[in-house]
N, C-alpha and C positions, 0 to 999 in steps of 0.2 A: 524698734528695739525688742529683741526677744527677752522673755522672762528669765530668772535664774530659778523658777519653780521646778524641781526636779520631776515633778508629776506631769510636766509637758514632754510628751514622747515625739511630738510633731515631726522633730528635725533628727531623731535618732532611728535610722531604719531597724526593722525587724532582726535582720541578718546582715552579715556583712562587716564592714569596717567604718570606723568613725575617726576621723583626723581631730587634732587638738581645738582648732579653731571652730569647729562644729560642736565639739564636746563642752567647751568652757562657758558659755551662756546657760546650761543646765547646772553648772556647779556652784556651790556658795562660798567658792574659795578662789584664790588667784593661781596662776599658772606656777608659781613657785611653790606654792603649796601642794598643788597637785603632784609635782615632782617629788616632794618630800614624802606625801602619803604612798607614792609608788615605790620608793626606796624603803619606806618602813613596812610595807606589804600591806597596807591598809586601803588601798585602792588597786584594781586590776593592772596588772603590767601590759604595756603595749606591746606590740610586735613591729619589728622591721619589715616593711613590705618591699622597701630596695634601699640603697645606700643613703638616699636622701628623705625617704618617706616612713614615718613612724605613725601606727594608727592603733586604735584599741578595737577588740572584737565586740560590736554592737550588743550580741548577747550578754558578755560579761558585764558591760556597762548597765544594761537593763537589770540585771541581777544585783548589782551594787546598789542601785537607786532603790530597788524594792526593799532591800534589806535596810537601808537607811530610813525608808518611811515606816517600815516595822518598828524600827526602835523610837520612832517619834511618838 
């Protein structure tokens, strides 16, 4: 089982895209809260890679994690 510690970048690539199932173990909130935060503008917006695939830019996720760590 992976930790929810957002300091763990082991499964987030330096560049490229991250799907939701890969992203969720790093976040301290639920799927529903993720989408609420996206809608509120407090979490990076995903991009549509195809009609059925949505992902986040890895660089933006890393920046968001670093910003959260700076607030702590």
